[in-house]
N, C-alpha and C positions, 0 to 999 in steps of 0.2 A: 504494499500499502504507500509506502513512504516514495518508494520510486516513481510510482502513478502521480503521487504530487507534484515529485520534481519535475518531472516530465512535463507535466500542464503549464507551472509554472517559466518549465524554457522555452514552449512553446507560445506563452501567451507574448514571450518579447522580440521573438524572432521577426523578419520582414516577410510581406505580404508575398514578394517575389521567392522567398524562401521554402515560407508555407505552402506557396501554388506548384512548387517542382517537386510537392509529393505525389500529387494527380498528374494523370495524363493529359489534362485540359487546362488550359489557361482560365482565369476569370475573364480576358478580353474575348475568347473566344465562344464563351458561354453568350456574354451578350450579342456577340456578331451572330450566334446561331439565333439568340430569340429574335433580333431584329430584323433579322432577314425572313424566317418564316416562308406560307404560301408552299408552295412547287420547287420555289428554287431551295426554303428551309430543308424539306422532306430531301432533297435531294442529296443536299449538302450533308445530310443525318446517315445515310446511307452508305455513301460513299466516301466521306470521310471520317467518320466515328464510325461507323458498321452497326448501325442502325440504335434501335435503343439499348440493347443489352451491353452493344459494345460500350457505350456510354454508360452504361450501368459498372462496366467493369473499369471505364477511366475514370469513374469518380469514387470505384471503390464502394459499391452499394450492391447488395444485396436487391434483385427488384422482388423477392417473397417477402423476405423478413425485415428489409428494410439496412438500416444502422444501428450499432451499438450506441450504450448508454455510457459506453466510454469517454470521460471527462477529456480526456488528450485526443482523443479524435475529433469530439466537437469544438474544441480549443482549435486546433491544425485551422479546420474548415470556416472556422469564423475572421482567425488569421486571413488566409487567402483568399475567400471568395463575401466577406463582412458579414454582418449583423444587420439581421430582420428590422431594422428600423431606421426610419426618414428621420436625419436631425433637425430639431426643431428650431426654428429664426429664434435667437435671442429676444425678449419681450423689452420694450423701450422702458428705457429707463427713467424717475421721474423727473429728472431734470430735463428730457429732452417730452415730456409728458406738459412740463411749463411752458415751454419754448413754444408747444403747437398751440396749447392753450394762449400763449399771447398771440395769435396772429388774428385774435378778433378785430376788426375795424375798429367797431365802435369803446371796446375797452382802451387801444391804441389814442383813439382821438380822445379818451377818459387821460390818460396820462399825458398826451401833449397840453392839453387845456391845464392839469392839475399843476405841471412840471410852469407855464406861462403863469398860473396864479401864483404858487411861488416868486417867481421871480420877480414879477412886477410889486410884490408885496416888499420887499427887500432892496429895489432901486429905483430910485425918484430921479426925475432929468432934472429936476430945481425944487431945491426947498422954499424958496418963495412963492412956486405956482400948485405948490400940493399942500398948503394949510398947515404950516410947521408947527406954528403955533398949538394945536387941535394935537396933532403929532406925540408933541412932547408932555402934552396934560395925559396923554391915555395911553397904557402899553398895546404897542402896534404886535394886533395877533394876526393879522391877515392873512402870513404865512401857515397857520395855522391849519388853515384851512384846503390851501393846495398840496399840504404833507399829508393830510388826512384823505384825501382824493386821493393819491396815490398808493395809502397802507389800503385804501378799502378796494381797490384794484387787484392788487396785490393779491389782498384776500380770496377774489373773489376767482383770480387763475388759479390759486391752490387748493381753493374745490371744485374747479371743473379737472385741474390735473386729479384730483385726488377720484374724482369719479371714475375718468377716465382711465386709472390704473385696476380699480373696482372692476369696471366694466373688463378689465383683460384677464385679473386675474381669477375671474369666474370661468371665463372661456377656458383658462388651461387646465383651473381644478376638475371641470367637468370632461376636457378631454382624457386627462391622465385618470380620472376613474373609468372610462369608457376603455383605454390601453389596457390598462389593469387587468379588465372584467372580458378581453376576447380569447379566446384558445381555439384551439383546432387538434382534430386527430391524425395523428402520426404514425406509422407502424416503427416499433425499436424491438432490436431482439427477438422480431416474430410476436410481440406483441401490442396490439391497437392502445396507444397512449391521448391522453388527451393534455396538450401544454400547449402554454402561452405563443400567441402568435412571434413574437419577439423571441424565442428560441430556436424555431424551426431554420436549420441550416439547410446549404446549398447539398446534396445527397440526400435528403430525407427522402420517404416513400410517405405520401398523405393522404390518406382515403377522402373523397373527395363525394357527396350523395346532393343531390336537389336540395334547391334553398340554401346550399354554402356561397360565400363571397368570398372567393379565391386572395389570400394573403400573397402569396411570392407568384414568381413566375416559375413556368415547369412545363412538363410535355408527358402525354398524356401512358400509362404503362399497361391499362386494364381498362375496359369501358364496355358499361351497360347503356348503349340505345342514351347517349350522352350527348346533351344539348345545352350549349353556353349561348348566355346573353352579352354582347360585345359592344353593346350601342353607346356605355359611358365612355368607352374608349375610342371605339372606332366610327361611333355614328350609322352602324349599321342595324336596323331594326330588328331583321330576323334571325331568328334563334338559329345560331354554327350549330351542324354535328360535328361532334368530336370523335376520332376513333385512333387507332394507334397507327394506321398504314394512310389513314387519310384526316389531312388539317389535325394533328399531332398538339401543337401548341397552346399553350392556355398563360392567360395572360394577368397579371395582376387588378383588385377591381374590377371583373367579368365575373357577372352570377349563375352559376350549374340552375336552371331551370327545369331539367329534364336528367332522368337518370342515376348510375351511381359510377365510380370508377377508382383508381388511385393515378397518381400522379408523381413524377420522378422532379424534386427540385431544383429549376436549374440558376435561379438570379432569385436575391433579397434584396428588401433595401433599398439604397437610391441605387444599385444595379439592376434593377427590375426593369422593365419598362415604365411605370407609373413612376419609379423615383427620379428615372431620366427625364420624365416632363415636368416635374417639380425642379428638378435642375434649371429642366431651360427656362422653368417661368422665375426661375433667383430666389433660391433660397440662403444668397450672401451679396450685400451693396454692390461687388463688382461683378459678379455676373447680372445684375438686373439692370446696371450699366452697361450692356453691351459688352464687356470686356470676357476674355476667354471664353466665351460662350462656343463648343466647336461641336459643329453636329454631323456627328460621325460616319450617316450616311441617309439617304435620300427618307426610306421607311419612317426616319426617326423624325424628320425633318416634318413630314406630310403627317406626322402622328400628331404633332404641335399643332400644325395647320390648322387640321382638321379642329382640335379644340376649340382654336381660336374663331373658329369661324362658322360652329353653331352659336344657335342664338340665345348659348350660355346656360341652358339646362343640364345640358350634359355636364359641362365643366364641373357647374355645381353640384349637381349629386355624385359627381365623381370626388369632388376634394372635400366633399360636406364634412368630413370629420381631418380634414388636415390643413383646413384653412390657415393656419396658424404658420405654414411652413413657406405659404407662398409669399416673395418680396413682394410689399409694399411701400407705396410712402408711407398712408397711415397704415400698421397693424391692425387699426381696428374697424379696416375696412371688412373683414370677416363678418362685422357686425353691422353692416351694413346690409348684408343678404338675408340676415334675420330679425332687423328691424322693422319689416313689413306687418307688424301685430296689428293688430285692430285698433288696441290703448294707443299705442304709438300713433297709427295716423291721425287716429282721433287728435290727439296732444298736441302734433304737427300742425294741421287745419286749424284748432284755436289758437296756441300760438301766433299764425300768419296770422287770424283776426283783429288780434289783441295787437299784434304789431303794428300792424298799418291805422286802427283807431289809434292808439299811445300816440305814433308819432304823428296824427293828423292835430291835435290835443296839443303834444309836444310846441307845433310848429306855430297853432293858434295862441300858445300862451307866450311866445318867446315874441312875437308876431303883437301882440296890444303891449304888451311889456315896451319895445321897442318902444311903436308907435306913441303911446303916452309921456315916455322921456324923454322924447325929441321935441315932440310937444310944446313940452313943458321950460326946456333948457332955452328954444328960440324964440319961444312968446314974451318969456321974461326979460327976451337978450342977453343973454348969454352970449356967452364964444364959448367954440369946443375946447376943449383942453385936457389933460392926460387925466384928470381926476373921474370923466365922464365915462371912459374907456375899461376902468376898472368895474363901473356897474354894470354897462353890456357883456365884458368878461363873466361876472356874476350870473348876469342873466344865460347866457351861454350852456354854462355849467349845468344849470338849474336845469335846461332845456335837454342835456346830455343824460345825467341821471335821472329824470323820468322818463326817459326813452328806454334806459338801461334798467330802470328799476319795473317799470312796465310790462316788459318783455317776460314772460313767465319762466328762464332759462331755469330756475330748478326744480322745474317740472320733471324736465331729463334725472335730474340726480334724484326726485324722490322714486322716480321709475326704479331705478341704478342700486339705490338704498336698499328701496322694499324688493326688489330682484335680490340683491347679496343678501339679504338677512332670510329672504325664502328658501334661495338655493342652497345652503346652508344646513337649516332643519329640513330640508326635503332629499337630501343626502342621507343624512344620518337615518332617514326610514327607508334606505334601500336604491332609493328610487334616481335614476340618471338622465339628464336633462341632456340629448344631446344639441339641441336648440334652446336657447336662452327664453327665447319669446314665448315657446310654448307654455310656458308655467303663465304667464297673465290672460294666455289665449283660453287658456281651460276657465279661466274666469267667466268668459262668455258663453260657454259651449249652451248650446239648447238641444243637442239630440245628440246620444249617443249611438253609434252601430257596434255592434261586438261578434266575433267568432264563438260559435258554442264552445270546438273543441277545442281543451288546454286555456280556454278564457274563464268559459261559466262552469267548466269543469275541469278535475282534476289532473284530468290527461293521462290517470292509470287503468289502462284499458284492460277489461278482465271478461273471458266468456263463461258469462252465466247459465247461457239457456243454448240448447243445440235439438235442431231437427235435422236426425237421420235415420236412415232404414225404417222409415215410414212412422217413429215413434217424436214426439214431442218433449226432451226431458230438462225438465228446470232443475233449478240449483247445483248446476254440474261444477260450481267455484268450492262447495259442499265434498266434503273427502266420504261422509258416509254415502250423499245419494248417489257419490263418482262411484263408488262401488257397485250399487245396484243396477247403474247404465249398462247392458247390455249391445254391442255392437260387434258386428263380423268381423270376423280378423280381415279379409281382406278387402274390407270397406275402412276399417281401422290404419290400415298400410296405408293406402292410399292417402286418407289426409293428412296421415304424419308426416309422408313423402313429399305431398302438394306443399303444407305448411313451411319446410324445412326449406326447399326450392325455390316457390315463388315469393319467398319476401327478401327486400333487401339484405345483403348477406353485411349489412353496417347496423343492424339491427339485433341486438342479443340479449342477452338475458346473463344480467353478473350476479353469481352467490350473495346474500348478502353478509353484513359484517357481523363483530358480536353483536354490538346496539340494534342494527336492524333485526326483522321477523321477513318483511317479502324481500325478495328478489329487486334488482336494480335493473328499471327497463332505460336500453342506450338504443338512439333511432328511432325509428317508425313507431309508436307507441300503440296505435291498431296493430302491426303486425306483430310488436311483444307480446300481445295479449293474446296470439292468438299463438305463439310461441311457447307459451305460459299451457297454454291447453295440449302441445305438443306432450307436455309432461307428465298433465292428469292423467292423458292415454299412455301411461308411462314407455313413449319415445324417448328420444337422444337427436335433435335438432344439427348437434356439432358432428355426428356421425356422417351422416347423411350431406351435410355439407363439404366435409372434407373427400367423401366420395364424388361428389359434383362440386368440381368447383366450376367457379362462375367463370372462367377462360374456357371451359368445354361447352358452353351456353352453347345452344344451337340457334337460338333469337329470344329477343327480350320486347314485350309492349311494356316500357313501366307505366306507372298509374299515373296520372293525370288528373285535372279538374276537369278535363272535358269527355275526359275516353271513361272516367270513372270507375277503370278495372286496371288489373293486372295480369300478364299471362307468362308465363316463360317457358320453353321448347326445351327437350332434353332428350338426350340419346341414352334408354334405359339399359340394366347389365344385359338383357335379354336382344339386345338391340331393336329395340321396339321404338320408334317414336313418339313423345308422349307431352301434352301441352297441359298444365296446370293454368289454372285461371281461378280469380280469387275478385270480388269489387262487392257494388253495390247489387242487393240482392235481387229486385225488380228489374236490374237493369239486365246482369246475368240468366237471371231466371226465362230471361227472355228467349236468350238464345240457345236454351236447355231443349235437346228432345228426346231425350231419355234421363233415366235414373235411379239410383242403384235401392232397392228395396231392403226388406228387413234380413232376407238372405245374402245380400251384396249383390245380387243377379241382376244386371241390367234389361231397365222395362221400357216403356213407350211413356213419354211425357206429355200430353196436350193440353191444351187450352185450359179445357174443363179441370184440367189437376192444374194448373198455374192458379184458376181463379180461386181456388179451392186453399191454395197452398196459401194467396194474397190474403184470405179472408181467417184462416185458421190459424196460421203459425207470423208473418207476417207483420201484418195489424197489429195482432195481439201483445207482441214484442216492442212493437213500433210504442205502441201506448202503454207500458212499462217502460220506455225512456230506453229503450236500448237502439242502437245501432246494429244494424243487420246487414253481414255478409255471409254472401254464397260461395260455397267453394266447388269448383266443375273442371270437369277437365277431357279430355281428346285423343286419342287416338292417333297417327296414321302408318297410313301404311308406307313400304318401305319400296315398294314400287312405282309410285307416283307421288314424288316429297311435291307441294304445294309452292308455289312464289312465296316467299316469306312476308315481299313486302305487299302484299294483297293482304290486307289487315281484315278486312271486312268479309270477305271467306272464310278465313282463316280459323278467326272467334267467331265460331258458329257451329249447328251441329253438334252440343257439348252433352255429358254428361254430368249431371245434377249429382253431386256426393251430399252434403249435408247444407244447413244453413244455422248459422250461428249468430249468437244475439249475444253483443256486447254489451258490459254496463262499465259508464262513465262518468263516476260519481260526482253529482254537482259539490262545487268546494264550498267550505261552509259559511263563509262572509259573503257567500253571492248575495241571498238572499235579502241578507243584511244591507248589505251596497246597495242592491236596484232600491229598497226602501227609501234609502238616504239621497238617492236621485232623484225618485217621486217627488218627495218632500222637498229640494230645492230647485222644482220645477222642471225636471229634465227628464225628455222622454227618452228609455232605450228600446232598441231595436236589435232583434239577433238575427243573423244570417250563417247557415250551416249546409254544408253538403248533404245530410243527412233525409233521410225522406221525411213528408212532410208532419206524419203522425209523432214519429220522436222527435222532431224540433217542438212541437205543442206541447208536449208531454216535459219536456224541460224546462220553455219555458213560465208552463204554468207554476214547476219546482220553485223557479228562480223568481218569481214575480213580479215578470213582465206583462206576462195577462191573466186575467181573473179566468175559472171554467166558462161563464155564463158571459164574459166579455164578448162583443161584435167589432171587437177590430180584427182585421184582414189577417190572417194567417196562407201564404200563397206560397206555391210551389212556385221554381223560374220559369217553368214552361209558360205556365199561367201569366205569370209576371210579364212576361217579356209580350204575349198578347194582348194585355190590355196597355203596355206603356209603347210600343211599338206602330208606326203606319202602317197601314197593309197595302200603301203603293212601293214605297220604297224600304219597308223592314227597320228606317231610324226611329229612334227614341225622339219622341215630340215631348217637349214639357209640359204643356198643355194635357195630355193624356198623363202622364207622372203627376201630376197636380192633384190628379183625382183619385190617386191610389197612397201616395205617399204617408198623407195626413192619418191615413187609416191601417196603415200597414205596421206592421208590430213584427212580426217572425216572416222569416223569406227562408223558403227551404229549396234544397239540391240546386243551390246558388253557385255560381260560377263566378268566377274573377272578375269578369268583366261583367255580371248583375249585381256585384259588388259596389266595381266601381260605378256602374251607371246612377245606383242607388245615391252615394253618395255623391257624386257629383250632382244629380238632379237636386237633393234636397238645400245642396247651398246656392244653386241656382234659383230655386222659388224664391217667386215675390208676394206667393200668400199671407205669409207671419209678417204682420206690420215691423216688426221689431230684428226680421232678416233672421234665418237660421246659421247656430254657427256649429259645424259639427266638428264631434272627437270619433274616431276608429281605434278600438280594441281586436288586437289579433297577434298570432304569432307563426301562421304559417305562410311558406312563397306567396299562395294562393291569394294573400292579403295587402299582399304589396301593393297594387296598383291602389287599392283603396285607402292604405295607410298613405301610400304619397299622396293623392289629393287630396284627402279631408284636412279640416283647419288644422288639428292635432292627432298626428299619429301614436300611439303606442302601443310597446311589443312589449310580450312575457319575456323575462331575461333568460330562465332556464331552458324555457321548451321553444323559446322564439328560434326562427331559423336566420339564420345569419340575412339575406334580401330583407325581410320582415326586418329587423333590425335598422340594415341601410336607409329603407324605405320611414324608419320610423323617425319622433320627435320625442320618445320618452320612452327608458327601458326600465319597466317594472323588475327591480334585480330578484325581490323573492317570489314573485307570481301571485304575490298578496292581492287580489283587486278591491278591498278594501282602499288601497292608498291612490286609489281611483279618486274618492270622497276628500283624500286630503290634498292631491294637488287643485282638486275644484276648489279649495276651501284656500289655500295659497293664492290661486290665481284672483279672488272674491277679493281676498286681502291688498294683495296688489293694485287689483281696481280702487280699492275702499280705499288704499292711503293716499293715492291721484287723491280722490274726490275730495277727501279731508284738506288737503293739500291747496289744491284749486280752488274751492271753496272759501278757505282762508284767504289765500293771495290774493283774490280777485275782488273781496272786500276792503283789503285793503289798496290793492293798487287805484280802484274808482274813487277811495275817500281821497288818496294824496294827488290824486292826475284833476279831481274836479275844484279838489281843494285851489290846488295851483293855478288853476285857470281863473275859477270866480275870483281867487283873493287877487289876481292880475290884474282883473278887469276892474274891482270896486276898488280896492284898495293900493294898487301897485306893486304889490312885491307878493309871495306865495308867503302866506303864514309858516310853513316850514318849509325854513334853508335847507340849501343842497345837502350839506353837510349833516344834518339831522334825517332826512331821507336815506342816505348812505348808510346812516346807524342804524335805521327802520329796516334796511333792506337786509342791511347783516344780523342781525339779530333775532327781527322777527318771522324773515322769510326760513332763511338758511336754518335756522335751530328749531323751527316749528318744520320747517321741514322733516329734519332728521327725527324730533319728538311723534311725527305721526308715523314715519316710515319704521317704526321698531316696536311701535303699538301691538302684541299678541292675538293673532288670527282667533274667534272665539267659533261655536257651532252655530252662533244665531246666522253666522252668515249663510249657514244652509238652509237656512230658512225664504229667503228673497228670492223673487224671481228669476229666471237668465236675465243678463242685462241685453242680448242681441247684439247683432251686427252694425246696424242702422241707427239707432236712437244716439240723440247726442249725448257729450261726455257729461255735460251739466242736464242734469235732470228738473224736472219744474219746481219739485222742491227745493234743488240748492239754490235754483235762480231767484225764489221766493226768497230763501237765508241770505242771498246777496246784496239782493235790490234793498231789503228791507233793513237789511244793519248798515248799508252803506248812507240810503239815507236818512235813518236815526244817528248815526254819527256824524255826518256834515253838518247834519241840525244841529247838533249839542256845539260843538267846533265853530259854526258862527253865530251860534245864540252866544258863546262866548266871547269872539270876535267882536263883534258890534253889543254887548249891551254885559256885558263882561266886568270891565271897568267900573260900571255903578255898581251891581251886584255884589262884585270881591273888593269895591274899596279900595281899584287899584289902579295905577298911572295907567293913561291909554299909551300904549306900544307900537301903536301905527304910526309908519314913517312919515318924518316931518322935512316935506321935501326928498334932499338924496341921500338925505341921515338916518338911518335905521341901526337902532343900538339894542345891544338886546333888553329885554326888561319882564317883569314876571306877567305880564298879561299872555307875552307871544311864550313865554315860558312853559303858560298851562294849558294853554292851546295843544302844544308839544306832547306833555306830561300828559293829561287826558286822550287824546289819540294814543299813546303808546298803550296808557291800562287798560282802553276798551277797546283795543286791538288783541291784548294781555286776555282779558279777560274772554272775548269773542273767541279764543284760539280754542277753550275748554269748549263751546258751542258746537265749532265743528267738529270735533269730536263721531259727530253723528248726523248724518246724511241724508236720514231716512224719518225725519219727523218726531225723534224718539226725543220724549219730554223730560226723562231724566240722564240729563249730561255727564253726570258722576259716574255714571254707570260703569262698572268694575274700571274704575280710573288708578283703585289702588293696586289693579296688577300691575298697570302701569306703571314702574318706579323710574323711566327715563324720563316721563311724559312730564309730571310733575316736578321732577328733579330740572330736568330743564328750562318750564316755565317759575319755579321760585329762583332758577340760578337770572333767569331775564327780569324778573321783577328785582333783585339785587342790583345786577347791573344800571336799570334804570337810576334806579333811587343813588346809585352813586353816582350818574353819569351827571345827571340834574344838580345834588346839592356840590360834586364835587369837581366835576370835570365840564362846567360852565362857560369858563373863557376857551375852551377847544371848541365845545358843540354850541355857543352862542345862545347860552340859557343864565340866568341866575339863581340861586337858590331861594327853593320856595318855604313859606314857614310852615308848620305845623297842620292849622288851621286850613292853607292853601293845600297840603297834602291831602287831607279829610274830604273837601271838595273832589279834588282829581278822583278820589278812589271811588267816592258815592257815584260819579257820573260812569266808571268803570265796572262797579258791579250793576250798575242796573242793565249792563248789557244781558245778562241772564235772564234779569225778570221782560226784556223785550222780548228773548227769545222763545218766552212760555206765550207771548202776545202771536207771535207768526205764528205758532204752532197752532194755534185758532183760526188763523186762515185759511180754508178748507183750499183744494189743492183738485181739482178734475181727471180722475182716471178710472176709463172705462177697462176694466177685464170680466172673463168670462171663467170659469172654475169648471174644469171637465178632466180628466186621468187624474184627479188625487190631487192637482196642484194650480196655481197659474198660470194659464195660459194666454195663448191669444184664443178669440173668437173665429169658429169656421165658419167661413163666409161660405154661398150658396154654390158658388165657383167649385167647390169642391166638392158638392156631392154627386155621387154618381147619376148621370143621363140614363133614362131612358133601357138604351141599350146596353148602356155596364151592368144597371139595377137585372137586365134578362138576360145576363149569362152566368151559368150556373158558377156556384159560389166553391169550387172543389176544392179549397183549402177546411170547407169546414163541419164536412162531415166523410166519414171515411170510405162512405159507399161513391159519393161522388169524388173524391181524390183520385183514387185507383181503379 
């Protein structure tokens, strides 16, 4: 052992060239072979390297048993051919993010004005012309305003930089979690092992199957009807058939859509075709500027050209998990693809509207101020002098500050802060966000479409009933019942051999560990359930598979969602040719012309027998929620072998062996999860490949429908007949709109059916608030629907790589209750933004109107620019943080969905914003015009060009801040709740920030008066200010009494939109038999 460790250490330090000489082929030769591909690549493979066998010998790989787990050998391969990792581009430093934030034009202008203000307060052209005597009598504090402006801008820049830094960290944390979770099947020491993708090395033998996303480049060693989707890399939309002798090259990032097999790994990491594309796109600054970019051949240039010339969809999908590796001027550009969420789109639209309104009022304000000043100066016969420039500069600074203040830049901060907080909590619940915007979008979801198998059920398949030898046996999973089951010997042998051979060899059972009772299912769960049944019949599938290896199969028709069955053709020991078929019972049974009877003899099977089996066997099994699988076979004569490509004639004239009823138990948490979704106003729909009776039974058990519900339960065929035009067989939205509101279960659904349903619901206009659809799936056939949905969620343990690639959220522990948690956190993000928006808009309206009206009446804004900046920094930023970190509660799940189209500001929020703005303006102008008489203080309104700090204007500023501070408590509630203090004790950060802000305000007024243009207030004046502040809480109760009209209807146990007459079925539709509602009509 000591020697082994020593050699490993040595090889880690040798050069790649030295390690490469250990093999009969270099890294460059492997890269060239993979780049060549096509017929030229096959010719080079055979002529130069001696085919696949010769390539395996050069790489010192056993194509059957794979590599060994010897650390020395693996270390040499990593040194020679690289590790399966694409190096990440280093994230931007905080200083770089600060520099990027300083590029904002508004902030630059504000800095320039601050510098001018600072300079003008220090430099005076002539002591005689600048009122020397006045300057000597009072302290010159004008420079403080300019300095404070610069400091305030720097604080804003730091906040923006910190915001961007948080977004980067969220992205990298999520990416790291995804990468750690990715594993792949390899064969080492003749044992199939699951290892992390980054540990795969050149020379490994990988097992591949339908649903896999290839993490490396390689070449097919053995294939069973292997079909690959290469559209993400080459743009080719048709599936490419792969075979050892015809197009054997497999590329990173492509998806296995059908079949299975094994591959020899030839390139990993940055040496794979995907890695080289990222290198061409730029992983270093030098490469991005066009230097040192060597295109090694035309294929490579063409590949990169293809990526850049598509509409971006392929590239976006292809690099969705590696966006951070693409060089860009701004590393946060990865978020530009992701930021098209419903919430952020509404925020941008609202911010744009506020921006233009704010600019208009700010321009009008400065125009009024300048015109009034000029009229006074020239009307009184004064000459223009330097002292007037300081007034103009003050007006301009006020204008810029109002503009900066009125545009709600902090809204993006609260989205980021809320998301950062939510992501941390979500990841602790074993949930991975592949796209960060998926969390906030879940808060808007109105409909959830979920697959049955593996999502609503445990995907632990067990054969519990079987019809064989003209007898229907129940509870066959019970060992006592199994002993009483009598099956003819020859029938039993056919069942055992048929299941063992006609299942994917990647499906297998592992012995339970000491802590486990049941065996572990690996691969396709339905096939694993059948393999379990082989054990019940005292069979051994491993022995049969050893006798019939995959490379000796004559032909395979793999299972897919269209075929609904799988067939395998073998040459048996007696030299006969036999085909075993298994699949959906009613589909396979239709192709049967004979059946095995109670003696194991073949007897005719008529249409009458077919109907009898449907009614007495398949329907009762389906009503019990069982998946029914029919096993059949067919023997072929050696004299006349058919054309194996003629699938229609081959899979016919079958002999029925048996019908298995497979139970897939419902997950324990599913009924409660469905109930919570219903209470949250979210409609849950189920689609499945099972027959309609099985689907209905499962839907009832889950709580999706009730036994007496009138909702539609349709099969795919009937569903398509209702939604497609009779002329061109295309889906018409108006026909779909008549079906989907009533539809709850879609059985025998193809991937296209699922996709069209999701697409149609999203595109529908019959719901006034617009539909937002989430899809939950786990299989390859769910991929199109997951991709089309607003949010795609996939199971982490059972989900295929294709499904995960199409998803936005991965449920690592396969716990469906996590969906409710994500919905709650999504609504939490919306609520945080809504609270902050309600608060900020009230402050903005008051400040802008106060400045404008003050400019028109008293020639000055009652609030100085430096005071507005203080409000911006303390009220907006600190309040934003306070709202962002309030913990979500179950109460969020009692509100109806927000939908896609309603404005971000609800009617209740608008009432609160306008109502509080009116009250606060009324109080401020009351103090402005009547305050000196009521509070016995001097009138602080400017006299000519002299505007000095006064108790009068200090009270206005202080009252406004305190009213805003107490209104912050009101803004915790956005649905008109009366108790605004509810659960405030559970949010210490909120009341902590509130208290800190209050203390800072007291300190500012009493001790920072010189800086902030204030004077100290007496205890009595403070009491008056507090009284005005507290009355905001009372005024909020008055506003709650004002009704807000809202028309909703109750349906399906929750608040939803009212179905209009356009949704009702027309007479022709009503006359159609509802084949989904009764067993007899269905079948």
